[in-house]
C-alpha positions in Angstrom: 14.2 32.8 -18.0 13.6 30.0 -20.5 15.1 27.5 -18.1 12.9 28.7 -15.3 9.8 28.5 -17.3 10.8 25.0 -18.4 11.3 23.7 -14.8 8.1 25.3 -13.8 6.1 23.5 -16.5 7.8 20.2 -15.6 6.5 20.4 -12.0 3.0 21.7 -12.8 0.5 18.8 -12.1 -3.2 17.9 -12.6 -5.4 15.2 -11.3 -7.9 13.1 -13.3 -10.2 10.5 -11.9 -9.9 7.1 -14.0 -11.9 4.8 -11.9 -15.0 5.4 -9.8 -17.0 2.0 -9.3 -17.3 -0.8 -6.8 -16.7 1.5 -3.7 -13.1 2.7 -5.0 -12.3 6.1 -6.4 -8.7 5.9 -8.0 -7.1 9.0 -9.9 -3.7 9.9 -11.3 -1.6 13.1 -10.8 0.5 13.7 -13.6 2.5 16.6 -15.2 0.5 19.1 -16.9 2.4 18.7 -20.0 1.4 15.2 -20.5 -2.2 14.7 -22.1 -4.3 11.5 -21.4 -6.5 10.4 -24.1 -10.0 9.1 -23.7 -9.6 5.4 -23.0 -9.9 2.8 -25.6 -12.2 0.2 -24.1 -11.8 -3.6 -24.9 -13.4 -6.6 -23.1 -12.2 -10.2 -23.0 -13.4 -12.8 -20.6 -13.0 -11.5 -17.0 -11.1 -8.4 -18.2 -12.0 -4.9 -19.2 -9.2 -3.1 -20.4 -8.9 0.6 -20.9 -5.9 1.9 -22.7 -5.2 5.7 -22.5 -2.4 7.3 -24.8 0.0 9.7 -23.2 1.0 12.6 -25.4 3.2 15.7 -25.0 2.7 18.4 -27.6 1.0 15.8 -30.0 3.9 13.3 -29.5 3.4 9.9 -28.3 5.4 9.5 -24.9 3.6 6.3 -23.6 0.5 4.5 -22.5 -1.4 4.0 -19.4 -3.3 0.8 -19.3 -5.9 -0.3 -16.6 -7.1 -3.7 -16.6 -10.3 -4.2 -14.4 -10.6 -8.0 -13.7 -14.0 -9.2 -12.2 -13.8 -12.8 -10.7 -16.6 -15.3 -10.0 -16.4 -14.7 -6.4 -16.9 -11.1 -6.4 -13.6 -9.9 -6.1 -12.4 -7.3 -8.5 -8.4 -6.7 -9.4 -7.2 -3.5 -10.7 -4.0 -3.9 -12.7 -2.1 -0.6 -13.6 0.7 -0.3 -16.0 2.3 2.9 -17.3 4.9 2.8 -20.2 7.2 5.8 -20.7 8.3 5.3 -24.3 9.5 8.8 -24.7 12.7 10.5 -23.9 11.7 12.5 -20.8 11.6 11.1 -17.2 8.3 12.2 -15.4 6.7 11.9 -12.0 3.4 10.4 -11.4 1.2 9.8 -8.4 -1.6 7.2 -8.3 -4.3 8.1 -5.9 -6.7 6.0 -4.0 -9.6 7.9 -2.2 -12.2 7.0 0.3 -10.0 5.4 2.9 -11.2 7.3 5.8 -10.5 5.6 9.3 -8.7 2.8 7.6 -7.9 -0.6 9.4 -4.4 -1.5 8.1 -2.7 -4.8 8.4 0.8 -4.6 7.0 2.2 -7.6 5.2 5.8 -6.3 6.0 5.9 -6.2 9.7 9.6 -7.3 9.5 12.4 -7.7 7.0 11.8 -10.7 4.6 14.2 -13.8 5.0 16.1 -13.6 1.7 18.7 -16.4 1.6 20.5 -16.9 -2.0 19.1 -19.6 -4.1 21.6 -21.3 -6.5 19.1 -21.2 -9.4 17.5 -17.9 -8.8 19.9 -15.9 -6.8 18.2 -13.6 -4.4 14.6 -12.1 -4.6 14.8 -8.6 -2.9 11.0 -7.9 -3.5 8.7 -7.4 -0.6 5.3 -8.7 0.4 2.4 -6.5 -0.7 1.7 -3.5 1.2 -1.1 -5.2 3.0 -4.8 -5.3 3.7 -7.1 -2.2 4.2 -10.5 -2.1 5.7 -12.6 1.3 4.9 -15.9 2.6 3.9 -17.3 -0.9 4.0 -14.8 -2.5 1.8 -11.7 -4.6 1.8 -8.6 -3.9 -0.2 -5.4 -5.7 -0.7 -2.9 -3.1 -2.1 0.3 -4.4 -4.1 3.6 -2.5 -4.2 5.1 -0.3 -7.1 7.4 -1.9 -9.5 9.5 0.2 -12.1 11.2 -2.0 -14.6 12.8 -2.1 -18.0 12.9 -4.8 -20.8 16.2 -6.8 -21.2 17.1 -9.7 -23.2 16.7 -13.0 -21.8 17.8 -16.4 -23.1 17.3 -17.0 -26.7 15.1 -14.3 -28.3 13.3 -14.0 -25.0 12.5 -10.9 -22.9 12.5 -10.2 -19.0 11.6 -7.2 -16.9 14.8 -5.9 -15.0 13.6 -4.6 -11.6 14.8 -1.0 -11.1 12.7 0.1 -8.2 10.2 -1.3 -5.8 8.2 0.7 -3.4 6.2 -1.0 -0.8 5.8 2.0 1.6 2.6 4.1 1.3 0.9 6.4 3.8 -2.9 7.3 4.2 -3.5 10.8 5.1 -7.1 12.1 5.5 -8.6 9.1 3.7 -6.3 9.1 0.6 -3.4 6.9 -0.4 -0.8 8.4 -2.7 1.5 6.1 -4.6 4.3 8.3 -6.2 7.2 7.5 -8.5 9.7 8.6 -11.2 9.2 6.8 -14.5 12.4 7.1 -16.6 12.4 6.9 -20.3 11.8 3.3 -21.8 10.8 2.0 -18.4 7.3 0.3 -17.3 5.3 0.9 -13.9 3.2 -1.9 -12.4 0.9 -2.1 -9.5 -2.4 -3.8 -8.5 -5.2 -3.6 -6.1 -7.7 -6.1 -5.0 -11.2 -5.0 -4.0 -13.8 -7.2 -2.0 -17.1 -6.8 -0.2 -15.8 -9.2 2.7 -12.3 -9.6 4.4 -9.6 -11.7 2.6 -9.1 -14.0 5.5 -11.4 -15.7 8.1 -9.6 -13.9 11.1 -6.4 -11.9 11.6 -4.7 -14.9 13.0 -4.8 -16.8 9.7 -3.7 -13.6 7.8 -0.7 -13.1 10.0 0.2 -16.7 9.6 0.3 -16.4 5.9 2.4 -13.1 6.3 4.9 -14.9 8.3 5.1 -18.0 5.9 5.4 -15.4 3.0 8.4 -13.6 4.6 10.2 -16.9 5.2 9.4 -18.3 1.8 10.3 -16.0 -0.7 9.4 -18.1 -3.8 5.9 -18.8 -2.5 4.2 -15.4 -2.2 3.3 -13.8 -5.6 4.2 -10.1 -5.4 4.5 -8.6 -8.8 0.9 -9.4 -10.3 0.0 -8.4 -13.8 -3.0 -9.5 -16.2 -0.6 -11.9 -17.9 0.4 -13.6 -14.5 2.9 -12.8 -11.9 6.3 -11.7 -12.8 8.7 -13.8 -10.7 12.6 -14.4 -10.1 14.2 -15.9 -13.4 17.4 -18.1 -13.3 20.5 -16.1 -13.0 23.1 -16.4 -15.8 26.7 -14.6 -16.5 24.8 -11.4 -17.5 24.6 -9.3 -14.4 21.4 -8.0 -15.2 19.6 -11.4 -14.6 20.5 -10.8 -10.9 17.1 -8.8 -11.1 15.4 -10.3 -14.0 11.7 -11.3 -13.8 9.4 -13.1 -16.1 6.6 -15.5 -16.4 7.1 -19.2 -15.2 4.0 -21.3 -15.8 4.3 -23.6 -12.7 4.5 -20.2 -10.5 1.5 -18.7 -12.3 -0.7 -21.7 -11.3 0.2 -20.6 -7.6 0.5 -24.0 -5.8 1.2 -22.3 -2.6 -2.3 -21.0 -2.7 -3.8 -24.5 -3.5 -2.1 -25.8 -0.7 -3.2 -23.2 1.8 -6.5 -23.0 0.6 -7.1 -26.8 1.4 -6.1 -26.4 5.0 -7.2 -22.7 5.6 -9.7 -21.8 3.1 -9.9 -17.9 2.5 -11.1 -15.3 -0.1 -7.4 -14.5 -0.5 -6.3 -17.9 -1.7 -9.6 -18.5 -3.8 -9.0 -15.2 -5.4 -5.2 -16.1 -6.2 -6.4 -19.4 -7.8 -9.1 -17.6 -9.8 -6.7 -15.0 -10.9 -4.3 -17.6 -12.0 -7.0 -19.3 -14.3 -7.8 -15.9 -15.8 -4.4 -15.2 -16.5 -3.7 -18.5 -18.3 -6.9 -18.0 -20.4 
């Protein structure tokens, strides 16, 4: 009986709205036994940071950090990070509402070219989910990344990628992004919000998609407030086959600089402004 009750409690969930601004409504569905605290808000330059403590019967089991980055071109980027610092795995769903009658352009219409690099090995990450137009707004949805911290080099650290999920569905105007978060693991995802399309036309967007699929070290997929997590050089440690970290040159996003000169777009401008914000 005790096991039945425990199992039932583990799978009971509740939903809380965590963001309702700028034409976007975001919520989190989590186990009922996990309590989210009121957010502790701080602001720095372009960023508004909301940190919510996660507790289980009064014990600290992690944090949920949402960073709202407002750029000079009017684009907002929402960065989500969940950290499970406890000893129990749990399932979480991040929800994006208000997507009735969406127009979706997938950024993964085919498998990516993934040739092995002598220095970095393979990068198995996918392009972001794609662009979505709905409710008078335009969105670019990033993927879900689950990782854990591993040693890297001399006194350094890296994120070892454990799971990436680029596949989401929108039903009845709602996108749900579900995942299991093991103990001592992190979850990252991101969302761009704009009042106008990210590209001048679909042809230009599709050209970039094809370029990114064929050039895996040009597209920045795993975005965080501190910059993109990108593939690090491999070593004799097998964990480095999937290790990601920050490389200053990649954070500057030279590919977006080049493309913005020949095919100016809100997307490339946003990526460059985001690079500046990450480096501040």
